[in-house]
C-alpha positions as CSV (number, residue, x, y, z in Angstrom):
1,M,11.5,-11.9,-11.4
2,H,14.7,-14.2,-11.3
3,A,13.7,-17.8,-10.6
4,R,15.1,-18.0,-7.2
5,V,13.4,-15.3,-5.9
6,K,10.1,-16.7,-7.0
7,E,11.1,-20.0,-5.4
8,E,11.7,-18.1,-2.2
9,V,8.4,-16.0,-2.3
10,N,6.5,-19.0,-3.0
11,K,8.3,-21.1,-0.2
12,K,7.8,-18.5,2.1
13,G,4.3,-17.8,1.4
14,L,5.0,-13.9,0.6
15,N,1.8,-13.9,-1.7
16,R,-1.1,-13.7,0.4
17,A,-4.8,-12.5,0.3
18,H,-6.6,-10.9,3.1
19,I,-10.2,-10.2,3.7
20,I,-10.5,-6.7,5.6
21,I,-13.9,-5.2,7.0
22,L,-14.0,-1.5,6.1
23,D,-17.0,-0.6,8.2
24,A,-15.0,1.8,10.7
25,L,-13.2,3.2,7.6
26,L,-16.3,4.0,5.7
27,K,-17.8,5.7,8.7
28,L,-14.8,7.9,9.1
29,R,-14.5,8.8,5.5
30,K,-18.3,9.7,5.5
31,E,-17.8,12.2,8.3
32,I,-14.7,13.6,7.2
33,N,-16.4,14.2,3.5
34,E,-19.5,15.6,5.2
35,R,-17.3,18.1,7.3
36,A,-15.3,18.9,4.0
37,G,-18.4,19.9,2.2
38,D,-17.4,20.6,-1.5
39,A,-13.7,21.5,-0.7
40,Y,-12.9,17.8,-1.4
41,K,-14.0,14.2,-1.2
42,L,-11.7,11.5,0.1
43,S,-12.0,8.2,-1.4
44,V,-11.3,4.6,0.1
45,N,-8.3,4.5,-2.2
46,D,-6.8,7.6,-0.6
47,F,-7.0,6.0,3.0
48,V,-5.4,2.7,1.5
49,I,-2.4,5.1,-0.1
50,K,-2.0,6.8,3.2
51,A,-2.0,3.3,5.2
52,S,0.5,2.0,2.9
53,A,2.7,4.9,3.4
54,A,2.6,4.7,7.0
55,A,3.4,0.9,6.8
56,L,6.4,1.7,4.5
57,R,7.9,4.1,7.1
58,K,7.3,1.9,10.1
59,M,8.5,-1.3,8.2
60,P,11.3,0.1,6.1
61,Q,12.8,-3.6,5.4
62,V,9.7,-4.1,3.0
63,N,10.0,-0.8,1.0
64,A,12.3,-3.0,-1.3
65,S,12.4,-4.2,-5.0
66,W,14.4,-7.3,-6.5
67,T,17.1,-6.7,-8.9
68,E,18.8,-9.6,-11.0
69,D,21.7,-9.9,-8.3
70,A,20.2,-8.3,-5.0
71,I,17.2,-6.9,-2.8
72,H,17.4,-3.0,-3.1
73,Q,16.0,-1.6,-0.1
74,Y,14.9,2.0,-0.4
75,N,15.3,5.1,2.0
76,R,12.4,7.0,1.0
77,V,8.9,6.3,0.7
78,D,7.3,7.0,-2.8
79,I,3.8,5.9,-4.0
80,S,2.6,6.3,-7.4
81,V,-1.0,5.9,-8.7
82,A,-2.1,5.7,-12.2
83,V,-5.7,7.0,-13.0
84,A,-7.5,6.9,-16.0
85,T,-8.8,10.2,-17.7
C-alpha cells in the first residue's frame, strides 16, 4: 500500500476491531439447518459472506481498493472465498 494511503488509514482509524455477539445468528443458523435436514448445512461464514455482500450493496463507497494513484470504486459486488481441500 502506498505510504500516503497508509498514513491516511492510520490517521482516520480505519483499522478497527469489534466484538460481535452471535447468539441470535447461531439460533437462526440452528433453526435453518434443522429445517434443511440433509439438503445443506449453513455455516457462520455463510452468514458473514451474505452480510458483507449486503453491506457493500448498501454502501457502495466502501466497495473500493487502493491503486498507486487513486481509489478505484467497483460497481459490482464480488466476494471470493478460499477453502482448504
